[in-house]
VMD Tcl script that draws the C-alpha trace (Angstrom):
set ca {
  {-1.56 24.31 8.48}
  {-3.62 21.91 6.62}
  {-5.69 19.64 8.76}
  {-6.99 16.29 7.38}
  {-9.59 16.35 10.75}
  {-13.33 16.53 10.21}
  {-14.83 19.91 9.77}
  {-17.69 21.39 11.36}
  {-20.49 19.97 8.76}
  {-19.11 16.14 9.20}
  {-17.02 16.09 6.34}
  {-13.44 15.04 5.26}
  {-12.62 17.34 2.17}
  {-15.42 16.32 -0.09}
  {-16.44 13.15 2.13}
  {-18.23 12.27 4.74}
  {-21.60 13.95 5.38}
  {-25.37 12.22 6.57}
  {-27.64 11.15 3.73}
  {-30.27 9.07 5.59}
  {-33.71 8.46 5.30}
  {-36.44 10.99 7.48}
  {-37.02 8.17 9.88}
  {-33.36 8.10 11.01}
  {-33.09 11.65 11.29}
  {-34.00 12.23 14.94}
  {-32.14 9.17 15.92}
  {-28.95 10.66 14.20}
  {-29.35 14.23 15.55}
  {-29.85 12.82 18.52}
  {-26.73 11.01 18.56}
  {-24.73 14.23 16.81}
  {-25.88 16.52 19.64}
  {-24.52 14.31 22.24}
  {-21.43 12.34 21.14}
  {-18.91 14.98 21.61}
  {-20.18 16.17 24.99}
  {-20.64 12.47 26.62}
  {-16.96 11.59 25.14}
  {-15.47 14.71 26.57}
  {-16.90 14.14 29.86}
  {-14.97 13.58 32.86}
  {-17.38 10.62 34.06}
  {-17.30 8.86 30.51}
  {-13.46 9.25 30.37}
  {-12.84 7.90 34.12}
  {-15.04 4.59 33.07}
  {-14.20 3.83 29.57}
  {-9.98 4.52 30.47}
  {-10.55 2.27 33.47}
  {-12.48 -0.36 31.01}
  {-9.68 -0.05 28.49}
  {-6.78 -0.80 31.44}
  {-8.74 -3.67 33.79}
  {-11.16 -5.15 31.16}
  {-9.29 -4.90 27.41}
  {-5.72 -4.91 28.87}
  {-4.71 -1.72 27.47}
  {-1.92 -0.51 26.53}
  {-1.44 -2.91 23.97}
  {2.36 -4.06 23.37}
  {4.44 -2.28 20.68}
  {6.75 -5.20 19.62}
  {10.01 -4.43 18.02}
  {9.86 -7.80 15.19}
  {13.38 -8.35 14.71}
  {13.41 -11.04 12.29}
  {10.69 -8.98 10.04}
  {12.84 -5.44 10.56}
  {15.84 -7.59 9.23}
  {13.69 -9.03 6.13}
  {12.65 -5.81 5.15}
  {15.58 -3.42 6.09}
  {14.05 -1.28 8.65}
  {13.04 -0.84 12.39}
  {9.75 -2.54 12.52}
  {7.55 -2.04 15.34}
  {3.75 -4.31 15.25}
  {0.96 -2.61 17.35}
  {-0.19 -6.18 19.02}
  {-4.31 -5.04 19.07}
  {-4.39 -9.14 18.57}
  {-3.36 -9.63 22.39}
  {-6.55 -7.17 23.41}
  {-9.40 -8.82 24.97}
  {-11.61 -10.52 22.13}
  {-8.56 -10.61 20.10}
  {-9.11 -7.40 18.08}
  {-8.88 -3.76 17.93}
  {-13.18 -3.63 17.70}
  {-13.19 -4.05 21.57}
  {-12.16 -0.39 21.98}
  {-14.84 0.90 19.92}
  {-17.45 -1.26 21.40}
  {-16.74 -0.32 24.64}
  {-17.25 3.51 24.20}
  {-20.14 3.31 21.97}
  {-22.32 0.88 24.34}
  {-21.41 3.29 27.12}
  {-22.73 6.15 25.02}
  {-25.44 4.05 24.30}
  {-26.58 3.64 28.15}
  {-26.07 7.16 28.82}
  {-28.65 7.87 26.16}
  {-31.01 5.60 27.90}
  {-31.02 2.90 24.77}
  {-31.29 -0.63 26.13}
  {-31.32 -2.64 22.60}
  {-28.23 -2.96 20.77}
  {-27.77 -3.96 17.03}
  {-24.60 -4.21 14.88}
  {-23.28 -5.62 11.76}
  {-20.22 -7.67 11.27}
  {-18.30 -9.10 8.68}
  {-15.30 -11.08 10.29}
  {-17.25 -11.46 13.03}
  {-14.61 -9.59 15.38}
  {-16.99 -6.48 15.66}
  {-19.79 -8.97 16.38}
  {-18.20 -10.67 19.20}
  {-16.68 -7.43 20.90}
  {-20.43 -6.08 20.61}
  {-21.67 -8.90 22.22}
  {-19.17 -9.07 25.04}
  {-19.61 -5.71 26.04}
  {-23.51 -6.22 25.84}
  {-22.68 -9.12 28.31}
  {-20.80 -7.32 30.64}
  {-23.52 -4.32 30.72}
  {-26.69 -6.75 30.51}
  {-27.69 -5.25 27.47}
  {-30.06 -6.97 24.94}
  {-28.12 -7.97 21.87}
  {-28.65 -8.54 18.06}
  {-26.02 -9.08 15.10}
  {-26.57 -9.01 11.41}
  {-24.13 -11.46 9.73}
  {-23.99 -12.41 6.11}
  {-24.69 -15.99 5.62}
  {-21.62 -15.88 3.30}
  {-19.54 -14.71 6.63}
  {-21.61 -16.62 8.92}
  {-20.41 -20.02 6.91}
  {-16.66 -18.97 6.77}
  {-16.45 -17.58 10.48}
  {-18.27 -19.91 12.31}
  {-16.18 -20.12 15.38}
  {-17.14 -16.12 16.16}
  {-20.65 -16.87 15.39}
  {-20.48 -19.69 18.21}
  {-18.45 -17.07 20.54}
  {-21.26 -14.39 20.01}
  {-24.17 -17.37 20.77}
  {-22.34 -17.86 23.71}
  {-21.90 -14.39 25.23}
  {-25.91 -14.20 24.65}
  {-26.10 -12.62 21.24}
  {-29.03 -13.09 18.86}
  {-27.28 -13.61 15.43}
  {-29.39 -13.13 12.41}
  {-27.89 -14.43 8.74}
  {-28.41 -12.24 6.13}
  {-29.02 -13.86 2.99}
  {-29.89 -10.61 0.60}
  {-27.42 -9.67 -2.08}
  {-23.92 -11.11 -1.83}
  {-24.66 -12.09 1.97}
  {-21.59 -10.24 3.42}
  {-20.61 -7.29 4.90}
  {-22.45 -4.74 2.89}
  {-25.84 -6.77 3.16}
  {-25.84 -7.21 6.80}
  {-25.17 -3.70 7.32}
  {-28.64 -2.84 5.20}
  {-30.56 -5.22 7.20}
  {-28.85 -3.13 10.66}
  {-30.21 -0.04 9.24}
  {-33.63 -1.52 8.65}
  {-33.93 -2.60 12.08}
  {-32.77 0.42 13.39}
  {-35.36 2.60 11.28}
  {-37.89 0.18 12.69}
  {-36.92 0.89 16.11}
  {-35.45 4.22 16.46}
  {-37.04 5.07 19.77}
  {-35.10 1.93 22.09}
  {-32.55 1.00 19.58}
  {-29.19 1.94 19.29}
  {-26.55 0.95 16.32}
  {-22.89 -0.13 17.28}
  {-21.29 0.93 13.45}
  {-18.20 -1.26 13.99}
  {-16.04 0.91 11.29}
  {-15.51 4.68 10.44}
  {-18.01 4.11 7.97}
  {-22.02 5.37 8.28}
  {-23.71 8.99 8.45}
  {-21.87 11.80 10.21}
  {-21.43 11.59 13.29}
  {-20.38 7.78 13.21}
  {-17.06 7.94 11.27}
  {-15.59 11.08 13.38}
  {-16.98 8.88 16.47}
  {-15.33 5.39 15.77}
  {-11.74 7.33 14.83}
  {-11.91 8.95 18.16}
  {-12.74 5.76 20.52}
  {-9.74 4.07 18.56}
  {-7.76 6.68 18.49}
  {-6.24 5.14 21.96}
  {-3.94 3.01 19.39}
  {-2.15 6.11 18.04}
  {-2.16 7.93 21.51}
  {-0.42 4.82 23.06}
  {1.83 4.35 19.51}
  {3.21 7.95 20.51}
  {4.15 7.31 24.36}
  {5.22 4.10 23.27}
  {8.08 5.00 20.50}
  {8.99 7.89 22.86}
  {9.95 5.37 25.22}
  {12.07 2.98 22.95}
  {13.07 5.27 20.32}
  {13.61 8.63 22.10}
  {11.14 10.31 19.71}
  {7.08 9.79 19.35}
  {6.79 9.53 15.57}
  {7.53 6.78 13.07}
  {8.49 7.35 9.45}
  {5.89 5.06 8.70}
  {2.51 4.08 9.89}
  {1.03 0.92 7.99}
  {-2.62 -0.63 8.71}
  {-5.18 -2.59 6.54}
  {-8.22 -1.05 5.52}
  {-11.85 -2.13 4.71}
  {-14.31 0.39 6.53}
  {-10.96 1.64 8.05}
  {-11.42 1.62 11.92}
  {-8.32 0.37 12.79}
  {-6.34 2.45 10.38}
  {-8.09 5.74 11.69}
  {-7.29 4.57 15.05}
  {-3.65 3.91 14.21}
  {-2.85 7.25 12.35}
  {-5.64 9.46 14.07}
  {-2.45 11.59 16.29}
  {-0.74 11.53 13.16}
  {-3.14 13.00 10.21}
  {-1.58 16.45 10.32}
  {1.99 15.38 10.94}
  {3.93 15.14 7.48}
  {6.96 13.78 8.95}
  {4.99 10.50 8.88}
  {4.28 8.64 5.83}
  {0.73 6.39 5.70}
  {0.54 3.38 4.01}
  {-3.19 1.69 3.67}
  {-3.61 -1.86 2.66}
  {-6.49 -2.90 0.84}
  {-8.04 -6.01 -0.13}
  {-7.11 -6.83 -4.20}
  {-8.89 -9.88 -3.91}
  {-7.54 -12.08 -7.03}
  {-6.19 -8.69 -8.73}
  {-7.75 -4.98 -9.57}
  {-8.31 -6.07 -12.96}
  {-10.01 -9.48 -12.49}
  {-13.81 -8.39 -11.42}
  {-13.14 -10.10 -7.83}
  {-11.68 -7.84 -5.66}
  {-12.55 -5.19 -2.70}
  {-9.84 -2.71 -3.90}
  {-12.38 0.48 -3.43}
  {-10.06 3.12 -3.20}
  {-8.38 2.07 -6.91}
  {-11.25 0.86 -8.28}
  {-14.27 3.40 -6.53}
  {-15.83 6.71 -7.71}
  {-17.88 9.19 -5.52}
  {-21.12 8.05 -4.39}
  {-23.02 7.28 -1.49}
  {-23.34 4.07 0.80}
  {-24.86 3.90 4.11}
  {-25.42 7.79 4.84}
  {-22.23 8.83 3.65}
  {-20.73 9.86 0.42}
  {-17.30 8.42 -0.12}
  {-15.65 6.22 -2.87}
  {-17.92 3.27 -3.73}
  {-17.28 0.19 -6.17}
  {-20.40 0.96 -8.38}
  {-21.27 0.16 -11.81}
  {-21.45 2.80 -14.94}
  {-25.35 3.03 -13.71}
  {-24.44 3.79 -10.23}
  {-25.37 0.17 -8.80}
  {-23.10 -0.81 -6.40}
  {-21.30 -4.01 -7.62}
  {-20.19 -6.96 -5.57}
  {-16.60 -6.89 -3.76}
  {-14.58 -9.71 -3.17}
  {-11.85 -10.55 -0.76}
  {-10.47 -13.96 0.99}
  {-11.07 -11.64 4.13}
  {-14.52 -11.63 5.72}
  {-13.73 -7.99 7.13}
  {-12.17 -6.37 3.58}
  {-14.54 -7.25 1.79}
  {-16.71 -3.89 1.97}
  {-17.62 -1.88 -1.59}
  {-17.01 1.66 0.03}
  {-14.53 2.83 2.67}
  {-14.36 5.65 5.73}
  {-14.59 9.05 4.36}
  {-11.80 10.02 6.15}
  {-9.68 7.05 4.10}
  {-11.08 8.41 0.88}
  {-9.67 11.75 1.30}
  {-6.62 11.06 2.61}
  {-6.40 9.08 -1.07}
  {-7.89 11.94 -2.93}
  {-5.19 14.25 -1.22}
  {-2.45 12.00 -1.97}
  {-2.09 12.46 2.02}
  {-1.91 8.28 2.00}
  {-0.31 5.80 -0.35}
  {-2.66 3.34 -0.72}
  {-1.85 -0.37 -1.93}
  {-3.83 -3.25 -3.36}
  {-2.89 -6.55 -1.75}
  {-3.85 -9.58 -3.05}
  {-5.37 -12.66 -1.57}
  {-2.18 -14.92 -1.98}
  {0.12 -11.90 -1.30}
  {-1.72 -11.79 2.14}
  {-1.88 -15.36 2.89}
  {2.24 -15.44 2.23}
  {2.57 -11.85 4.45}
  {0.63 -14.13 7.17}
  {2.86 -17.32 7.08}
  {5.64 -15.11 6.96}
  {4.99 -13.54 10.38}
  {3.95 -16.81 11.63}
  {7.25 -18.59 11.03}
  {9.60 -15.28 11.63}
  {7.89 -13.87 14.91}
  {5.75 -16.67 16.33}
  {2.43 -14.53 15.78}
  {-0.62 -15.57 14.00}
  {-2.63 -12.45 12.41}
  {-5.97 -12.21 11.42}
  {-6.16 -12.11 7.65}
  {-7.33 -8.45 7.81}
  {-4.09 -7.86 9.56}
  {-2.12 -10.12 6.62}
  {-2.99 -7.75 4.27}
  {-1.05 -4.56 6.04}
  {2.12 -7.18 5.97}
  {1.52 -8.28 2.56}
  {2.09 -4.40 1.67}
  {5.58 -4.36 3.16}
  {7.72 -5.87 0.04}
  {5.90 -3.11 -2.02}
  {7.43 -0.26 0.09}
  {11.14 0.74 -0.22}
  {12.37 1.62 3.46}
  {15.97 2.80 4.30}
  {17.87 0.76 7.37}
  {17.02 4.51 9.37}
  {13.46 4.06 8.49}
  {11.21 3.60 11.81}
  {7.94 1.83 11.01}
  {4.66 0.41 12.89}
  {2.35 -1.49 11.53}
  {-0.91 -2.51 13.34}
  {-1.56 -6.14 13.76}
  {-5.55 -5.58 14.11}
  {-6.47 -8.91 15.07}
  {-5.50 -12.58 15.68}
  {-5.69 -15.30 13.43}
  {-7.52 -17.84 15.60}
  {-10.94 -17.28 13.53}
  {-8.94 -17.75 10.30}
  {-7.15 -21.12 10.55}
  {-9.43 -23.00 8.67}
  {-9.16 -20.51 5.76}
  {-5.29 -20.78 6.40}
  {-5.04 -24.57 6.21}
  {-7.01 -24.46 2.96}
  {-5.17 -21.79 1.38}
  {-1.33 -23.29 2.15}
  {0.64 -21.08 0.00}
  {2.91 -23.15 -2.46}
  {6.01 -22.30 -1.15}
  {5.18 -24.19 1.89}
  {3.22 -27.00 0.76}
  {5.02 -30.38 1.64}
}
mol new
graphics top color blue
foreach p $ca { graphics top sphere $p radius 0.5 }
foreach p [lrange $ca 0 end-1] q [lrange $ca 1 end] { graphics top cylinder $p $q radius 0.2 }
display resetview
């Protein structure tokens, strides 16, 4: 049977690997040599599972959205990662990686963040575990996600605004990697998504796979079977999508639908639809699909969502798209905004702008009445209220 899991060399099909400067070889090799052993150890599993249950509040609910189900002609469940402590799925990965870092003897934690959710999650766990925490965040994102910036500072993290490039997630990641190069001995880099050099994409996917593990158990309880007909998630770097689909990758009964950020439209030059617009290339230590010009220079992505404007995508998702295991849909800013307001008005749930892109894909898929659909709401929309109020869909304006 064909498998879509990572191979022994750190590749998903033709995508993945570790393309890194020599100064980082020791750091990455140390991580590669240790992560599976630690993640599979009984003491790690006991501590990780205890924190997910008692600190994060897992399992997150699988909620039957009755009014949305009626709207789209299917049985639609929402996986409520927005109800986790810190308000998003990012906390699952942050806890796991910082537990790993502590076991590797690291005391200084660095991270990149876009929308601020990964930064908040990392700062939260560092506060819990008494670790030094430095967060790199593009100045554009600092300005549009100032509530999360203040949350990180309140938690004791140092937030370093990045003014290079487009001043967004790509540039924050660049600065975090530079920091890691300068401090390889005592520093652990907590990457927030399924990107970067091997073993990060696999490690983040494994730590987020608690999402799909819970979906299987919850569907069995609700529907008498442990698989849906459709799984839907937004994808920037791809961590929430990876967690949503992990246990279903090789189950061809399940259709996988990934929603990427179409921005102003994929033909406008203002988009972050990497899978639609990208070509194979190297970004942040991995071979994947990359938005680039004819000379191979990485182009600047655009999305109304700070968590999705990344010019690459996880190698797992690049392979799923290349092999047509997943259907990938570009959802524009306007479509995401309308979908966010629709969820708010029909179900009383305000989603993060990232999650709103997955919701925006619902109207692009033709469901049957018998279809069971699970869509992951990756985060809550508190951080995006200002953006929502400044971009009220015309159909809702007074």
